[in-house]
LOFIFI-780255 format. One record per atom (N, C-alpha, C): x, y, z; residue in one letter. Coordinates in steps of 0.1 Angstrom, whole numbers, padded with zeros to 4 digits, always signed. Layout:
XYZA ...
***
This chain:
+0969+1013+0976M +0967+1004+0988M +0957+1014+0997M +0950+1006+1007D +0941+1013+1011D +0949+1019+1029D +0940+1031+1031S +0948+1047+1043S +0938+1042+1047S +0939+1043+1061V +0934+1044+1072V +0938+1057+1077V +0927+1069+1084P +0933+1081+1083P +0940+1077+1098P +0949+1085+1101D +0958+1084+1117D +0952+1094+1126D +0941+1105+1121T +0935+1111+1132T +0919+1107+1134T +0914+1093+1127V +0904+1092+1135V +0905+1088+1147V +0902+1093+1156E +0898+1087+1171E +0889+1075+1173E +0891+1068+1179L +0884+1054+1184L +0878+1055+1198L +0882+1062+1207S +0879+1064+1219S +0883+1078+1226S +0881+1078+1237S +0885+1094+1245S +0901+1088+1251S +0911+1087+1256P +0919+1086+1263P +0917+1092+1274P +0918+1105+1274A +0918+1117+1284A +0901+1116+1293A +0891+1111+1286G +0880+1110+1293G +0884+1095+1299G +0890+1084+1296A +0891+1074+1304A +0896+1076+1314A +0909+1082+1314A +0917+1087+1327A +0912+1092+1333A +0902+1105+1333G +0897+1113+1345G +0889+1103+1348G +0878+1094+1343R +0867+1086+1357R +0870+1078+1358R +0887+1072+1364G +0888+1064+1370G +0894+1044+1364G +0898+1038+1366G +0902+1028+1365G +0893+1020+1359G +0882+1017+1361S +0871+1013+1352S +0869+1017+1338S +0864+1027+1339T +0867+1033+1323T +0879+1031+1317T +0890+1033+1323L +0905+1032+1317L +0905+1015+1312L +0896+1004+1323G +0904+0993+1319G +0890+0991+1304G +0878+0998+1304L +0874+0998+1295L +0879+1001+1280L +0884+1012+1283Y +0889+1018+1271Y +0901+1010+1262Y +0907+1007+1274V +0919+0997+1265V +0915+0982+1261V +0902+0978+1267W +0896+0968+1262W +0887+0969+1245W +0885+0983+1247R +0876+0985+1234R +0892+0986+1225R +0902+0992+1229E +0910+0997+1219E +0919+0977+1214E +0921+0973+1223L +0925+0960+1219L +0917+0947+1217L +0906+0944+1219R +0895+0935+1217R +0899+0924+1205R +0899+0932+1194L +0898+0924+1181L +0911+0915+1179L +0924+0922+1189L +0938+0914+1188L +0933+0902+1200L +0925+0904+1213V +0924+0895+1223V +0919+0885+1214V +0907+0886+1207Y +0896+0875+1203Y +0908+0867+1191Y +0916+0872+1182I +0924+0865+1181I +0931+0855+1182I +0940+0860+1193G +0948+0852+1199G +0938+0844+1208G +0928+0845+1218A +0919+0837+1226A +0918+0823+1212A +0910+0830+1203L +0909+0814+1190L +0921+0808+1187L +0933+0814+1184S +0944+0807+1184S +0951+0797+1193S +0948+0802+1204L +0955+0794+1219L +0944+0784+1221L +0932+0787+1222G +0918+0777+1218G +0923+0765+1208G +0927+0768+1200L +0926+0761+1188L +0939+0750+1192L +0953+0758+1197A +0965+0749+1198A +0956+0740+1210A +0953+0743+1221I +0947+0732+1230I +0942+0723+1225I +0928+0727+1219V +0921+0711+1209V +0931+0706+1203V +0940+0709+1198V +0947+0701+1191V +0963+0693+1196V +0961+0698+1209R +0973+0693+1218R +0963+0682+1224R +0950+0686+1231Y +0946+0673+1244Y +0936+0666+1239Y +0927+0672+1228V +0915+0668+1218V +0921+0658+1209V +0927+0664+1198L +0931+0660+1189L +0944+0649+1196L +0951+0651+1206D +0961+0642+1203D +0975+0647+1199D +0977+0658+1192Y +0989+0655+1183Y +1000+0664+1195Y +1011+0665+1197P +1023+0661+1210P +1028+0676+1204P +1021+0687+1199I +1027+0700+1198I +1032+0704+1213I +1045+0715+1212P +1047+0715+1225P +1040+0728+1235P +1026+0728+1234L +1023+0740+1242L +1026+0741+1250L +1029+0731+1263T +1034+0731+1275T +1050+0737+1278T +1050+0743+1263R +1067+0749+1266R +1065+0760+1263R +1053+0769+1264I +1051+0786+1257I +1060+0791+1267I +1067+0801+1258T +1070+0809+1269T +1074+0823+1257T +1079+0833+1264V +1082+0848+1257V +1094+0849+1248V +1091+0849+1233P +1105+0851+1228P +1113+0862+1225P +1125+0861+1222D +1135+0870+1228D +1130+0881+1222D +1126+0884+1212R +1122+0898+1202R +1112+0904+1213R +1101+0900+1217M +1089+0901+1226M +1096+0907+1242M +1103+0899+1244L +1115+0907+1257L +1120+0919+1255L +1124+0925+1241K +1128+0940+1237K +1116+0945+1237K +1111+0940+1231V +1096+0953+1230V +1093+0954+1245V +1095+0942+1254L +1090+0952+1268L +1101+0957+1276L +1110+0955+1270R +1122+0970+1276R +1119+0978+1271R +1125+0981+1260Y +1117+0990+1251Y +1108+1000+1257Y +1097+0992+1258A +1086+0999+1262A +1085+1001+1279A +1094+0999+1287L +1091+1003+1301L +1101+1014+1300L +1116+1017+1290V +1121+1026+1292V +1112+1040+1283V +1108+1038+1273L +1103+1051+1269L +1089+1054+1277L +1084+1047+1283G +1071+1048+1289G +1077+1058+1301G +1084+1052+1310M +1090+1060+1319M +1093+1071+1317M +1105+1074+1307V +1106+1090+1297V +1095+1099+1299V +1086+1088+1297M +1071+1100+1288M +1063+1106+1296M +1063+1092+1311A +1061+1095+1321A +1067+1108+1329A +1075+1105+1333G +1087+1119+1335G +1090+1133+1332G +1086+1130+1317L +1086+1147+1311L +1072+1152+1306L +1061+1144+1310A +1048+1150+1315A +1046+1151+1328A +1053+1149+1336L +1053+1151+1353L +1061+1165+1354L +1074+1168+1347V +1079+1178+1348V +1068+1191+1346V +1064+1188+1331R +1059+1202+1325R +1048+1203+1334R +1041+1191+1337Q +1025+1196+1348Q +1032+1204+1359Q +1046+1201+1367R +1049+1210+1378R +1052+1218+1373R +1059+1227+1363R +1061+1238+1357R +1049+1243+1353R +1039+1241+1348T +1024+1249+1346T +1023+1255+1360T +1021+1241+1365L +1015+1248+1383L +1023+1255+1391L +1037+1254+1388A +1044+1265+1397A +1042+1277+1393A +1045+1279+1381R +1043+1292+1372R +1026+1300+1375R +1017+1290+1379G +1006+1301+1383G +1007+1300+1393G +1010+1291+1403S +1007+1294+1423S +1018+1303+1424S +1032+1305+1418G +1042+1312+1417G +1054+1304+1429G +1052+1296+1428S +1056+1286+1442S +1070+1284+1437S +1082+1284+1448S +1097+1283+1442S +1097+1263+1441S +1111+1261+1435S +1113+1250+1428S +1112+1240+1439S +1119+1247+1450A +1118+1235+1464A +1102+1232+1470A +1093+1240+1466D +1083+1236+1471D +1075+1224+1470D +1071+1212+1477A +1067+1201+1473A +1052+1201+1468A +1044+1215+1473R +1035+1211+1465R +1027+1208+1452R +1033+1218+1444P +1036+1217+1430P +1038+1203+1424P +1048+1195+1428W +1053+1184+1425W +1039+1172+1428W +1033+1175+1440R +1023+1165+1441R +1008+1169+1436R +1009+1180+1430A +0995+1185+1425A +0998+1182+1412A +1008+1183+1408A +1014+1177+1386A +1012+1161+1391A +1014+1151+1401L +1015+1137+1400L +0992+1134+1402L +0993+1141+1412G +0975+1142+1406G +0970+1147+1397G +0975+1155+1391A +0969+1159+1373A +0976+1148+1361A +0986+1146+1365L +0990+1133+1356L +0982+1121+1358L +0977+1115+1367Q +0969+1110+1369Q +0957+1108+1362Q +0954+1122+1358R +0941+1125+1352R +0938+1130+1338R +0957+1129+1334D +0962+1130+1318D +0958+1120+1309D +0957+1125+1299E +0956+1117+1285E +0965+1109+1284E +0981+1114+1288L +0991+1106+1286L +0989+1089+1296L +0986+1096+1304T +0988+1085+1316T +0975+1071+1311T +0965+1074+1301A +0957+1067+1292A +0962+1058+1286A +0972+1070+1276R +0978+1058+1264R +0991+1055+1265R +0998+1058+1284L +1008+1050+1288L +1005+1036+1290L +0992+1031+1295V +0984+1024+1306V +0980+1014+1288V +0976+1019+1283L +0974+1013+1264L +0983+1006+1259L +0997+1013+1263A +1009+1012+1250A +1011+0999+1258A +1012+1001+1271G +1020+0991+1286G +1013+0976+1280G +1000+0978+1282A +0990+0966+1279A +0989+0962+1266A +0994+0970+1255T +0997+0967+1243T +1010+0960+1237T +1019+0961+1245C +1032+0953+1242C +1032+0938+1253C +1025+0941+1262V +1022+0927+1267V +1012+0921+1262V +1002+0922+1255L +0995+0914+1250L +1001+0912+1237L +1010+0916+1226M +1017+0916+1213M +1028+0904+1221M +1036+0905+1232A +1046+0894+1236A +1035+0878+1235A +1025+0879+1244V +1012+0867+1247V +1013+0860+1234V +1009+0873+1226L +1003+0866+1212L +1016+0858+1202L +1025+0868+1204L +1039+0858+1191L +1040+0848+1202L +1042+0845+1215S +1041+0834+1221S +1033+0824+1218S +1018+0825+1213V +1011+0817+1209V +1015+0811+1196V +1020+0823+1188F +1019+0819+1174F +1039+0809+1172F +1045+0811+1180A +1058+0805+1180A +1052+0790+1184A +1043+0788+1195I +1041+0774+1196I +1033+0767+1181I +1029+0776+1170W +1021+0770+1163W +1031+0763+1153W +1040+0778+1147K +1050+0774+1141K +1062+0764+1149K +1064+0759+1157A +1071+0749+1163A +1065+0730+1162A +1050+0733+1162S +1040+0723+1158S +1043+0721+1143S +1047+0726+1136I +1050+0721+1118I +1052+0708+1117I +1066+0703+1128P +1068+0686+1126P +1058+0673+1131P +1051+0680+1135Y +1043+0672+1143Y +1031+0672+1134Y +1027+0680+1128L +1014+0687+1122L +1012+0684+1106L +1025+0689+1098S +1027+0688+1087S +1044+0688+1082S +1049+0674+1083P +1065+0681+1082P +1067+0680+1070P +1076+0693+1065W +1081+0698+1051W +1079+0687+1041W +1072+0689+1034H +1069+0685+1017H +1067+0690+1004H +1072+0706+1008W +1066+0715+0993W +1079+0717+0986W +1094+0710+0995D +1103+0718+0992D +1111+0715+0975D +1102+0698+0970V +1105+0700+0956V +1098+0709+0950V +1086+0712+0952T +1074+0715+0945T +1078+0730+0944T +1084+0737+0954L +1090+0750+0953L +1103+0750+0944L +1111+0745+0943V +1124+0743+0935V +1120+0741+0921V +1112+0735+0918G +1105+0733+0907G +1100+0753+0900G +1089+0756+0906I +1084+0773+0907I +1098+0782+0906I +1108+0777+0913E +1122+0787+0912E +1126+0785+0903E +1132+0777+0896R +1137+0771+0884R +1126+0783+0873R +1115+0778+0874A +1105+0778+0862A +1100+0798+0861A +1103+0803+0871L +1101+0818+0874L +1116+0823+0871L +1127+0819+0874H +1140+0825+0874H +1147+0813+0864H +1146+0816+0850G +1151+0807+0838G +1159+0796+0838G +1154+0791+0846G +1159+0774+0845G +1172+0774+0858G +1174+0785+0866Q +1182+0786+0876Q +1178+0789+0887Q +1183+0783+0902V +1178+0790+0912V +1184+0801+0915V +1176+0812+0922P +1179+0826+0925P +1194+0829+0929P +1197+0815+0941Q +1211+0819+0946Q +1222+0821+0938Q +1222+0816+0927D +1229+0812+0914D +1234+0825+0910D +1223+0831+0908L +1224+0844+0904L +1229+0856+0914L +1227+0857+0923T +1230+0866+0935T +1238+0862+0939T +1248+0851+0941R +1262+0845+0943R +1270+0857+0929R +1266+0852+0918R +1273+0860+0905R +1270+0878+0912R +1263+0884+0913W +1262+0895+0913W +1266+0903+0930W +1269+0895+0942L +1269+0901+0951L +1285+0894+0957L +1294+0907+0959G +1304+0901+0967G +1301+0900+0982G +1317+0895+0983R +1315+0894+1003R +1311+0905+1009R +1315+0916+1003D +1309+0929+1013D +1295+0927+1014D +1288+0930+1003A +1272+0927+0999A +1269+0921+1007A +1274+0908+1006T +1269+0895+1016T +1266+0893+1034T +1283+0899+1034I +1284+0909+1048I +1271+0917+1053I +1269+0927+1044F +1258+0940+1047F +1247+0935+1050F +1244+0923+1039L +1230+0917+1037L +1226+0912+1051L +1239+0901+1055D +1233+0897+1069D +1234+0903+1081D +1238+0919+1080R +1236+0925+1092R +1222+0931+1089R +1219+0935+1081L +1205+0939+1080L +1196+0930+1080L +1195+0916+1080Y +1187+0908+1080Y +1184+0904+1098Y +1200+0908+1103Y +1198+0904+1117Y +1193+0916+1124Y +1192+0931+1120L +1190+0940+1124L +1172+0939+1124L +1166+0927+1117W +1151+0931+1116W +1143+0927+1131W +1155+0918+1137F +1147+0913+1148F +1149+0924+1157F +1155+0933+1159R +1153+0946+1167R +1145+0959+1163R +1146+0959+1148L +1134+0966+1143L +1119+0962+1143L +1115+0945+1144L +1101+0945+1150L +1098+0947+1164L +1111+0947+1171A +1107+0953+1185A +1106+0969+1188A +1110+0973+1181L +1106+0989+1180L +1098+0993+1171L +1096+0988+1163F +1082+0988+1154F +1068+0982+1162F +1070+0976+1168V +1059+0969+1181V +1059+0981+1190V +1068+0987+1197V +1064+0997+1206V +1061+1012+1202V +1067+1016+1190W +1063+1025+1182W +1047+1021+1177W +1041+1015+1175Q +1026+1011+1170Q +1020+1014+1183Q +1028+1007+1195S +1018+1009+1208S +1011+1025+1213S +1023+1030+1214F +1028+1040+1221F +1019+1054+1211F +1013+1050+1200R +1008+1058+1190R +0995+1066+1195R +0987+1076+1193R +0977+1079+1195R +0968+1073+1190R +0954+1069+1201P +0948+1059+1192P +0939+1060+1184P +0939+1050+1172S +0935+1061+1160S +0933+1044+1152S +0924+1046+1144A +0924+1037+1132A +0933+1027+1126A +0945+1035+1124S +0954+1035+1119S +0965+1026+1124S +0965+1029+1140R +0973+1022+1149R +0967+1008+1149R +0954+1006+1150T +0946+0991+1153T +0948+0988+1141T +0945+0994+1130R +0950+0982+1116R +0963+0980+1116R +0975+0987+1119T +0986+0980+1117T +0989+0970+1126T +0984+0970+1139L +0990+0962+1150L +0981+0945+1146L +0966+0949+1142L +0956+0937+1139L +0965+0931+1122L +0970+0942+1117A +0978+0934+1107A +0988+0925+1105A +0999+0930+1120M +1009+0921+1121M +1003+0909+1129M +0991+0909+1140V +0986+0900+1142V +0983+0887+1132V +0974+0890+1120L +0969+0884+1113L +0977+0876+1103L +0991+0885+1100A +0998+0886+1095A +1008+0867+1099A +1009+0864+1112Y +1018+0857+1118Y +1005+0846+1118Y +0991+0847+1121V +0981+0838+1119V +0979+0835+1107V +0974+0838+1100L +0973+0837+1086L +0985+0834+1078L +0997+0836+1076L +1007+0833+1069L +1020+0826+1076L +1023+0835+1088G +1033+0828+1097G +1027+0812+1105G +1015+0813+1106N +1012+0800+1113N +1002+0789+1103N +0992+0794+1095L +0982+0785+1086L +0989+0784+1076L +0993+0792+1066A +1001+0789+1055A +1014+0782+1056A +1021+0787+1068A +1034+0778+1070A +1031+0764+1073A +1023+0757+1079V +1015+0744+1079V +1011+0741+1070V +1003+0746+1059L +0996+0738+1044L +1008+0737+1037L +1018+0746+1036L +1030+0749+1026L +1042+0749+1032L +1042+0735+1041S +1055+0737+1048S +1064+0732+1043S +1080+0742+1045S +1089+0732+1040S +1102+0740+1043S +1113+0736+1041G +1126+0738+1050G +1131+0748+1048G +1133+0751+1034G +1140+0762+1027G +1155+0753+1026G +1163+0763+1014P +1172+0761+1008P +1185+0756+1020P +1186+0763+1030V +1198+0755+1036V +1194+0743+1043V +1183+0740+1044Y +1180+0727+1050Y +1175+0711+1036Y +1183+0721+1025Y +1171+0708+1015Y +1176+0698+1017Y +1192+0695+1018D +1197+0683+1011D +1195+0674+1027D +1192+0682+1041R +1189+0672+1050R +1176+0666+1054R +1165+0675+1043L +1152+0671+1041L +1147+0659+1032L +1154+0663+1020I +1154+0658+1008I +1159+0651+1005I +1161+0637+0996S +1170+0629+0997S +1176+0630+0979S +1185+0627+0977G +1192+0635+0967G +1200+0647+0968G +1209+0653+0957P +1218+0666+0960P +1210+0678+0959P +1218+0686+0966S +1211+0703+0967S +1213+0709+0956S +1205+0716+0950P +1207+0730+0940P +1213+0740+0949P +1212+0739+0962Y +1219+0752+0970Y +1232+0747+0978Y +1240+0738+0972A +1252+0731+0976A +1263+0743+0977A +1262+0748+0963A +1273+0762+0962A +1272+0773+0970A +1257+0779+0968Q +1255+0788+0981Q +1260+0783+0996Q +1258+0773+0998T +1258+0769+1016T +1277+0766+1013T +1285+0765+1010A +1297+0765+1005A +1301+0780+1004A +1295+0788+0995Y +1306+0802+0995Y +1303+0805+1008Y +1283+0804+1013L +1288+0812+1027L +1294+0809+1041L +1299+0795+1038A +1306+0787+1046A +1319+0799+1045A +1324+0801+1036T +1338+0809+1031T +1336+0822+1038T +1326+0825+1042I +1327+0843+1051I +1326+0841+1065I +1338+0842+1075P +1337+0842+1090P +1320+0848+1096P +1319+0845+1107G +1310+0857+1112G +1299+0863+1112G +1295+0853+1103L +1279+0857+1092L +1268+0850+1106L +1259+0859+1107H +1250+0854+1116H +1239+0840+1103H +1240+0841+1097A +1228+0830+1091A +1235+0819+1095A +1247+0821+1089V +1248+0805+1088V +1251+0800+1108V +1257+0807+1117E +1259+0807+1131E +1238+0799+1136E +1230+0811+1135I +1220+0807+1137I +1212+0797+1130I +1213+0792+1115Q +1212+0783+1109Q +1213+0764+1115Q +1227+0766+1118H +1233+0758+1124H +1225+0753+1135H +1223+0764+1149L +1220+0767+1157L +1204+0761+1158L +1196+0761+1150I +1186+0761+1143I +1182+0743+1143I +1191+0737+1134W +1190+0724+1129W +1196+0716+1147W +1206+0718+1155Q +1208+0715+1164Q +1201+0711+1175Q +1188+0729+1171W +1173+0728+1183W +1166+0718+1179W +1160+0715+1166L +1153+0704+1164L +1160+0691+1162L +1171+0687+1165L +1176+0673+1163L +1174+0670+1179L +1174+0680+1186T +1176+0674+1202T +1163+0681+1210T +1154+0682+1203D +1138+0686+1211D +1137+0701+1213D +1152+0707+1216H +1152+0713+1225H +1141+0727+1218H +1132+0734+1229Y +1123+0743+1224Y +1131+0760+1220Y +1131+0764+1217I +1131+0780+1217I +1121+0786+1206I +1117+0794+1210P +1107+0804+1205P +1111+0810+1190P +1101+0806+1181F +1111+0805+1167F +1119+0801+1158F +1121+0788+1171G +1137+0787+1169G +1133+0772+1159G +1121+0773+1148S +1124+0760+1143S +1123+0763+1124S +1120+0754+1118I +1121+0753+1106I +1109+0759+1101I +1109+0773+1089S +1097+0770+1082S +1101+0782+1072S +1104+0779+1062A +1105+0787+1048A +1094+0794+1044A +1083+0789+1035M +1069+0791+1030M +1056+0796+1038M +1053+0810+1039P +1061+0824+1037P +1069+0824+1045P +1081+0836+1038S +1091+0845+1049S +1085+0851+1058S +1083+0852+1068M +1079+0863+1079M +1088+0873+1077M +1101+0872+1076H +1108+0884+1073H +1105+0896+1065H +1101+0889+1053V +1095+0894+1045V +1084+0901+1046V +1076+0892+1052A +1063+0900+1057A +1059+0909+1063A +1067+0907+1076V +1065+0919+1087V +1077+0931+1082V +1084+0928+1072A +1092+0941+1069A +1081+0948+1055A +1074+0935+1052T +1061+0947+1043T +1053+0954+1050T +1047+0951+1062I +1041+0956+1071I +1045+0967+1076I +1058+0971+1077M +1068+0980+1081M +1066+0991+1069M +1071+0986+1063A +1069+0990+1049A +1055+1001+1044A +1047+0991+1045L +1030+0999+1046L +1026+1009+1054L +1025+1005+1070A +1026+1017+1083A +1034+1025+1078A +1048+1026+1073C +1055+1042+1071C +1056+1048+1058C +1045+1036+1051W +1040+1046+1037W +1029+1056+1039W +1021+1044+1047E +1009+1058+1052E +1013+1069+1059E +1022+1069+1066R +1027+1076+1078R +1033+1091+1070R +1044+1087+1063D +1049+1098+1053D +1055+1086+1043D +1056+1095+1035R +1063+1090+1020R +1074+1087+1021R +1081+1096+1025R +1099+1095+1030R +1101+1084+1036R +1097+1083+1045L +1096+1074+1054L +1092+1060+1048L +1082+1058+1040G +1077+1049+1035G +1091+1044+1026G +1094+1052+1016L +1103+1047+1001L +1122+1041+1012L +1123+1047+1024V +1131+1040+1033V +1127+1023+1035V +1118+1026+1043A +1109+1011+1046A +1108+1004+1032A +1103+1007+1025W +1103+0999+1012W +1118+0988+1005W +1128+1002+1008A +1139+0999+0997A +1146+0985+1008A +1142+0988+1024Y +1148+0978+1034Y +1136+0963+1033Y +1127+0962+1031A +1122+0956+1026A +1125+0950+1016A +1127+0954+1004L +1134+0948+0994L +1149+0941+0994L +1154+0948+1005L +1167+0939+1007L +1165+0928+1018L +1154+0930+1027I +1154+0919+1032I +1147+0906+1024I +1143+0908+1011L +1139+0899+1004L +1152+0891+0996L +1161+0897+0991V +1168+0897+0985V +1179+0888+0998V +1182+0894+1010G +1190+0888+1020G +1184+0875+1023G +1171+0874+1022S +1159+0862+1029S +1168+0849+1017S +1173+0855+0999V +1172+0845+0992V +1186+0840+0997V +1194+0852+0993H +1212+0852+0990H +1216+0842+1004H +1209+0844+1019L +1221+0835+1026L +1207+0827+1029L +1205+0822+1025N +1201+0809+1018N +1192+0805+1027N +1181+0814+1035W +1168+0811+1041W +1159+0806+1039W +1153+0816+1026H +1142+0810+1017H +1147+0809+1002H +1139+0804+0996Y +1133+0801+0981Y +1123+0817+0978Y +1127+0822+0967A +1121+0833+0964A +1111+0833+0962A +1100+0821+0962V +1087+0825+0958V +1085+0828+0975V +1088+0821+0984D +1086+0827+1000D +1085+0841+0998D +1094+0848+0998G +1091+0863+1000G +1078+0865+0993G +1080+0863+0980Y +1065+0868+0967Y +1052+0865+0970Y +1053+0851+0979V +1038+0851+0983V +1038+0858+0997V +1052+0861+1004A +1045+0869+1015A +1043+0885+1014A +1052+0884+1005I +1044+0907+0998I +1034+0903+0997I +1023+0894+0987L +1013+0894+0982L +1001+0891+0992L +1002+0878+1000G +0997+0875+1015G +0996+0887+1023G +1008+0896+1024T +1010+0906+1035T +0998+0918+1028T +1003+0921+1018I +0990+0934+1011I +0975+0929+1014I +0971+0914+1014A +0959+0912+1013A +0958+0912+1028A +0963+0907+1040V +0962+0913+1048V +0960+0922+1055V +0967+0933+1050W +0963+0947+1053W +0954+0952+1051W +0947+0948+1034R +0935+0950+1030R +0922+0947+1041R +0923+0934+1050I +0916+0927+1052I +0916+0934+1069I +0927+0940+1072S +0927+0949+1084S +0918+0956+1085S +0920+0966+1074A +0917+0978+1068A +0902+0976+1073A +0896+0964+1063W +0883+0959+1063W +0875+0958+1083W +0886+0952+1088L +0879+0947+1097L +0881+0956+1110L +0889+0965+1111V +0888+0985+1119V +0876+0990+1115V +0874+0988+1096G +0863+0993+1096G +0847+0993+1103G +0844+0976+1101R +0834+0973+1106R +0832+0970+1120R +0845+0965+1128Y +0841+0967+1141Y +0852+0970+1152Y +0860+0980+1149A +0863+0987+1161A +0858+0999+1164A 
***
């Protein structure tokens, strides 16, 4: 796997903070411009498709996904904590140098002034801008996912089932996991799968608050490209509904009916509840960001793979934990009837390719 050193500085946050708002704005732009270009291209193409080609994609319904609202809430809390700790640190340093008492307000005012020129200030501004930008970008990507029924209604399911059987000894993988995994394992996978939404938010916040580096830029860029190339482009070209919706989209008996019946016997599964809600949203044309049907490739697996790659680059022990989680997400995506196994296989291979592409782009243009 390509490695981008975390210590490679792309610019000087301390200098940006110390030379005023204009320089700070340029500093933020330099760090985020690749993401902005991709977002502008995606949004511009959506406008052309909607108003020039006259496909009724839900462009006017754009809104911030719930998972990104979590990002903004986490970022706000973390940013306030970091700024508060930095202010206290500055105040203590100034107070020791001047011999002022704790009740003296002058060190606090001086500390606030110093904080405005501190490197941390530039990082907080960059982190906040990154989180807001990621929220906007995912909102645009959600529009493309919701556009699949208008651009390329699901037509790959039969082919994917044939590939599934060829890869797994003539059986669909759900028939295997149902024999291997019991009720408790199913509930455990369901909780881990649902936890993905919160982990995605925390991961974006972590990357946003990292010190500016080629590694930080590469990870964020890989996330964005994964959604554009895999979650949007590949999802349209290889549109499929997935095992749980097979019998509703394809005429004839479903090879996944036994798995659907099995999951229905376990009360309280998030997967069963959300799968039902998504189908109702589709029938009633109710727009929910990312609340649409798209199986190939699995973005749950793709994002978990990005997390694993980034964690492995940062720390091998953390990386092992992240890769274990990615593997469980792959198994859960199949066992919970969300995805064909091949959706996950393609997602892993595609994400590794995106990871390498992102390294090349950062090395050339960042």
